N, C-alpha and C positions, 0 to 999 in steps of 0.2 A: 552917895548914900548908899550905904548899903539896905535890902529889904530884905521881910523873913517874907517865910511861904506857911501860909494857913490852906484848912483846908475846910469844909461846910458842905451838907447835899440835903436836898429836901427841903428847901425853903417855901414850894407850894405859893409861889404869891397869888394871889388873888382866889384863893382856893377854897370856898364855904363848907364843903363836906370836911376837909380833915381838922378844921374846928369841931367838930363835933367826934372825931376819931376818939375814941374807947381803950381804954387796956384790956384784960381778962378779969379784973374787979370791979371792970363798968365806972373809973375815974380816966376825964378827959386827960390825954396825952400832951396837950395847946391848951393853955388856959384862958385864951380870946376868947371871946363872943360872933366875931362878926370879922370876918378877911382883911379890912382895910385897919382895925386894930392889930391883926397880928402886924400888914405890910410895914405899918410902920413901927413897930419895934421891932424888926427882924432889919427895915433897915435903920435904925440908928443903932441896936446893937452892934451890927455892922461895921458902920462908921468909927464908932465911938472906937474898933480895934485895927482898921484895917487904915494903912496911909495909903495914898497914893501909887507911892513905889511897892510896896508891896506886891506879892504874886500868891493867889488864889485860885486855888482849885474847885471848882465848885464843881460838884458830881450829882448832878444830874435831879429834873423833877425841880427845875427853879420857877416855873408858871406856869398857870394850869389854865388861862385862857389870855386872848391878843392884847385885850384890852389893858394887861397887866403887864406888856414882856418891857415896854418902858420907864418902869417901877427898878432896872435892871441899872441905867445908862443912870440911876441915884447911888449907888455903889462905889467906896471906894476900889481903888486896885486896877492889878492888869490880870482879870478873870477867865481862866482858860474852863470852859467848859467841858464834861466828861457826859454827854449827853445821858439821859436816862430815859424811861419807858413811859411816859409823860412828856416828853422834850420833842411834838409830834410837828411842831411848826415847818415850816418850811425853812429850810438853811439860811437862805437873806432874809429872813425875818430878825432869825439870832444874830449874825455875824457883827450888826451894830453894836452890842454892845459885849465881846468876848475877843479878848485878841486870840483867840485858837480856840478851836472845836473839836470836841476830839471822842474815840469809843471806852478805850483804857489810855490811862497814860504810866510807864513806866519811872518809877521817880525813886531813887538810891534805893533800889533795888527791892520795892513795893509795888506791890500793881494800885492802883489804881480805880476801883469802878464804882458804876453808879449798884447793882446789882452784886453780893458777895459769889467771887470765883467760887469754880468746884475744887476738894477739896484735894483732888490727885495734881491742883497745879502747887500745894502747898512746896513743895522741893527747888522749887522755879526761883519764888521771892521770901524775901523775909518777913514778910504780914501780906494782907489784902486790906486796901483803905478802904469802905463801901459805906451808900448808905442803905437808898433803900426799905430796909428793915424798920423805921421810925424806934419802934419801943420794942418787940418784936426778937425771938430767937430762929436761930439758923438750926432745922432739922433737917439730916443726910439721914440716912442708912436707920431711921428707927432714935438716934443722936441726937440729943439736947446739945446743940454747942454755945457756951455764953456768948452774948454779942460782943463783948470785949473781951477776949484769951487773950495769949499769945501772938494769936497769928490774924485773926479776924477782928475788924477794927472800927466799928462802927459809928459814921460823923453827919448819922442825920442832928439835925437843930435837935430834936426831942432828948438828942446825948449830951450832946458838949451845950447844954444852955442857953439854946438860939442865939450861937454867937460866932463867928466864924471859932477854928480854932488853931494852935500854932504847930505846924509837922512838927518837930521836935516834941512836943509836948504830945505828940498821939502816938509815936514811936518811943514814948520812954526815955527821947537823948535831953 
C-alpha cells in the first residue's frame, strides 16, 4: 500500500496558554477553552486524515508538558519529529512516539524546519515549510514577508485548519 506524506506544526498538546493566544485584533487563534478539549480535537482531526502507513513530518512544539507526551501515541502514521523550541525533554522521552527525530529535513528539495530559515538560504531550496509563527508574519530587515508566499509556507495548526496537510497540497502539486 502506498503512503501519503503530511506536514503539521505546533500542536502544543497540553498547553493551556496557547488556548488564550490572540491575534493583533484580540481574536483567539485557537477556538478551545481548555487544552484537554484542544487535544481531543487535534487527535481526532489527525486520525481522520492520516492512515497508519502514511508519513507525517511534525515540525516541532509537540507537547508542552511531559504528562501529555502519551497523547502522541494515539496519533496514526509514521511520524518524524523536526524538533522545535518547546521540545525540551530528554531524547529518550520522545523516542517511543517517533520514527525519527531531526533538527531539520530536506524533502523533495524543500527544507522542513520548525522556525523559518534565513532568507539567504532561498537559492538552496525550493521553499521552506515551517511552523513556529502560528498566525504571525515573518519580518526581516523591516520587510513584512507574507506567512505563505512562494517560498515560506507556514503549517502551524492555525494555518491549516488544525489538521495535518498533504505535502503536495502545501507545495501546490
